[in-house]
N, C-alpha and C positions, 0 to 999 in steps of 0.2 A: 737051765731053768729060765722060764720066760717071766717077764715083769707084767703084772696085770695092767690093762689099759686104764685110762682115767674113768672115774666113776662119778655119778651125779645122782641126786635125788630130786624127784618132783614133789614139791610141797603140796601143790594143789593144781588140779586141772581146771581149766575154764569150763563153765557149763556149756552144754550144746548150743543154747541160745547165744551165748557170748561168742563162741567159735563161729557160728553161722554169721553173726553180725560182722565179725572181723573178716571172714572170707568175702562177704558181700562188699565191704568197704574197700578191700584191696583190689578186688576185681573191678569195681566201679572206678576207682582212682587210676588204675593202670590202663583202662580203656579210654579215658578222657584225654583230649589234647589240650594243654600239655599234661603229661602224666603227673599225678600227685598222690600223696598219702596224707590222711588226716593226722594232725599233730598229736592227737591222743594216743596214737599207736607207738609213739617214740618213748614214752615214759611209763614205768610201772608206778605203783603207789609211792615208793620211796623217791623215785626220780621226780615225780610231780611235787612232792613236798619240798624237795631241794630246790626245784625251779621256783616255787612260790617264795622261798626264803631269799633266793638270789634277786628276785624282782623287788624285794624290799630294801636292798642295799642302795646307798646313795649313788654309787657308780652306775647303777642300772636305772637310768632316768626315763627311758623310752616309754614304758607303759604309763608311768605317772604323767608324762608330758602329753601323751595321747588323751588320757582321761581328763586332764585339765583343759585341753583344747575343746574337747567335746562338751564338757560341762559349761565352759564359758561361752561357747558359740552354738549351743544346741538349737536355740530359737532361730538364729540366722541360717543355720544349715537346713533346718526343716522348712523354713520359708522359701529358701532357694530351691530345695528339692521339690516343693509342692507348687512350683510356678504354674504348671498346667494341671489344674485339679480334675480335669476330665480323665486323666490317666491314673492308675494306681501308683502309689509311691513304693519304690523298692529300696530296701535297706540292705547294704552290703557290708560285711565285716572286713576291716582292713587286713 
């Protein structure tokens, strides 16, 4: 007698639009030097909620520290970035 293999159920398939967006992002990220993938691909809804809860812990100070630095230094950062007003200002996320 053989033992049946593992089974699983799919609760919900992503829409075609979502799948196409995922495929596009993976292809784009893996073609870029250096290769990278967007962080949103690493977490499902539960994982995202858990990560948000983790960032609220006192031990997880990094995000709050970045926010504090940006809030307290925003005007100085903008002034320094806008030194040459003939060029458009570019904003990059850390």
